[in-house]
C-alpha positions in Angstrom: -110.7 23.0 -41.7 -110.1 21.0 -38.6 -112.4 18.1 -38.6 -111.5 14.7 -40.1 -109.4 12.4 -38.1 -108.3 8.9 -39.1 -106.8 6.1 -37.0 -105.4 2.8 -38.2 -104.3 -0.3 -36.3 -105.6 -3.8 -35.5 -106.7 -3.2 -31.9 -107.5 -0.4 -29.6 -104.4 -1.2 -27.5 -102.1 -0.6 -30.5 -103.9 2.7 -31.2 -103.0 3.8 -27.6 -99.4 2.9 -28.2 -99.4 4.8 -31.5 -100.5 7.9 -29.7 -97.7 7.6 -27.1 -95.0 7.2 -29.8 -95.9 10.4 -31.5 -98.7 12.6 -32.7 -99.0 14.5 -35.9 -100.7 17.9 -35.8 -101.4 20.7 -38.2 -99.0 23.7 -38.0 -101.3 26.0 -36.1 -101.8 23.4 -33.4 -98.1 23.1 -33.0 -98.0 26.7 -31.7 -95.3 27.8 -34.2 -97.4 30.4 -35.8 -97.1 28.6 -39.2 -99.8 27.8 -41.6 -101.8 29.7 -44.2 -104.4 32.2 -43.4 -108.0 30.9 -43.5 -110.9 29.6 -41.5 -111.0 26.8 -39.0 -114.2 25.0 -38.2 -115.3 23.6 -34.9 -118.0 21.0 -34.7 -119.6 19.1 -31.8 -117.0 16.3 -31.1 -119.9 13.8 -30.8 -121.1 14.6 -34.3 -117.5 14.6 -35.6 -117.0 11.1 -34.2 -120.2 9.7 -35.8 -119.3 11.2 -39.1 -115.8 9.7 -38.8 -117.2 6.4 -37.8 -119.4 6.2 -40.9 -116.6 7.5 -43.2 -114.1 4.9 -42.0 -116.5 2.2 -42.7 -116.2 3.1 -46.4 -112.4 3.2 -46.5 -110.4 0.1 -47.3 -106.7 -0.4 -48.1 -105.4 -2.3 -51.2 -104.2 -5.2 -49.1 -107.6 -5.6 -47.5 -106.7 -4.0 -44.2 -109.5 -1.9 -42.7 -109.5 0.9 -40.2 -109.2 -0.2 -36.6 -112.3 1.8 -35.8 -114.3 -0.6 -38.0 -113.2 -3.5 -35.9 -114.3 -1.9 -32.6 -117.8 -1.6 -31.2 -119.2 1.9 -31.5 -119.0 2.5 -27.8 -115.4 1.3 -27.6 -114.4 3.4 -30.5 -116.0 6.4 -28.9 -114.1 5.9 -25.7 -110.9 5.9 -27.7 -111.9 9.0 -29.5 -112.6 10.7 -26.2 -109.2 9.8 -25.0 -107.7 11.4 -28.1 -106.5 8.2 -29.8 -106.0 9.2 -33.4 -103.2 9.4 -35.9 -103.4 13.2 -35.8 -103.9 13.5 -32.1 -107.0 14.6 -30.0 -109.7 16.5 -31.9 -109.9 19.2 -29.2 -106.1 19.8 -29.4 -106.5 20.6 -33.1 -109.4 22.9 -32.5 -107.8 24.5 -29.4 -104.7 25.4 -31.5 -106.8 27.2 -34.1 -109.0 28.8 -31.5 -106.0 30.3 -29.8 -104.5 31.4 -33.1 -107.8 33.1 -34.0 -107.6 35.1 -30.7 -104.0 36.0 -31.2 -104.3 36.7 -34.9 -107.9 37.3 -35.8 -106.9 38.9 -39.1 -105.4 35.5 -40.1 -107.7 32.9 -38.7 -111.5 33.0 -38.7 -112.8 30.5 -36.2 -116.2 29.1 -37.1 -118.7 26.8 -35.4 -120.5 24.4 -37.7 -123.6 24.7 -35.7 -123.6 28.5 -36.1 -123.1 28.1 -39.8 -126.1 25.9 -40.0 -128.3 28.1 -37.8 -127.4 31.5 -39.4 -125.9 30.7 -42.8 -126.5 34.2 -44.3 -124.7 36.0 -41.5 -121.7 33.7 -41.6 -121.3 33.6 -45.3 -121.1 37.4 -45.2 -118.6 37.2 -42.4 -116.4 34.8 -44.4 -116.6 37.0 -47.5 -115.5 40.0 -45.5 -112.7 38.1 -43.8 -111.4 37.1 -47.2 -111.5 40.7 -48.4 -114.4 40.3 -50.7 -117.3 41.8 -48.7 -120.7 41.8 -50.5 -121.9 45.2 -51.8 -125.4 46.3 -51.0 -126.2 45.8 -54.7 -125.0 42.2 -54.6 -127.1 41.6 -51.5 -130.2 43.1 -53.1 -129.7 40.9 -56.1 -129.6 37.8 -53.9 -125.9 36.9 -54.5 -125.5 35.7 -50.9 -128.5 33.4 -51.2 -127.3 32.1 -54.6 -123.9 31.2 -53.1 -125.5 29.5 -50.2 -127.7 27.4 -52.5 -124.8 26.6 -54.8 -122.7 25.4 -51.9 -125.5 23.7 -50.0 -125.2 20.1 -48.9 -128.3 19.3 -50.9 -126.9 20.8 -54.1 -123.3 19.4 -53.8 -124.4 15.9 -52.8 -126.7 15.8 -55.9 -124.1 16.6 -58.4 -123.2 13.7 -60.8 -119.5 14.0 -60.0 -120.3 13.5 -56.3 -122.8 10.7 -56.8 -120.7 8.6 -59.1 -117.1 10.0 -59.2 -114.2 8.5 -57.3 -111.1 9.9 -55.7 -107.7 8.3 -54.7 -107.3 9.3 -51.1 -104.0 7.6 -50.5 -101.3 5.4 -52.1 -102.3 2.4 -50.0 -106.0 2.8 -50.2 -108.5 1.7 -52.8 -110.2 4.5 -54.7 -113.1 6.0 -52.7 -116.4 7.1 -54.1 -117.0 10.8 -53.8 -120.4 10.2 -52.2 -118.5 8.8 -49.1 -117.9 12.4 -48.2 -121.7 13.1 -48.0 -123.9 11.6 -45.4 -126.3 14.0 -43.6 -124.6 17.2 -42.6 -127.0 17.5 -39.7 -126.5 19.0 -36.2 -127.1 16.5 -33.4 -127.2 13.3 -35.4 -125.0 11.7 -32.7 -128.2 11.3 -30.6 -129.2 8.6 -33.1 -126.0 6.6 -32.4 -124.7 7.3 -28.9 -126.6 6.6 -25.7 -127.6 9.6 -23.7 -125.1 8.9 -20.9 -122.3 9.8 -23.4 -123.6 13.3 -24.0 -121.5 14.9 -21.4 -118.2 13.4 -22.7 
């Protein structure tokens, strides 16, 4: 999936310098044809930013250092995000690499839109299954297998599991353990409207 970005530094200026020194990207975005087969997910960048903002407010390093984004005002952090300032480079560069790969090798990369998945989940779950080579049979569909999988993998179900409510995960050698529930917030489309002013909607 192509979604989560993370940036670390003390000030926005240093984040800009970090981007100029070098950017890390996933293999497909490098244009070298590498990487495993699979699906790539596009989500509205404004919603990506808001999710990232909330997530980074839950991450802390062992020495007490916090993400640079936590030290910035929301609007300032959004400006940096729009400029592509991130450890892994601009979000749209990541997505563009996978989108191009999906056009060139549709048998290897299935390009998905998060909003489409939310709006027509049944259709896209069936598409994913077919892409993976495990298309549902008519009998399975009649027995409600598709809907059972959707319910099992739903945000509501996964976020309510005990392991995701109370479990922890070590996300990096220099970071304190993170509660699994940090990965669950709302999963809604358009939540950016509750955080960013309307004038930012065209960015």
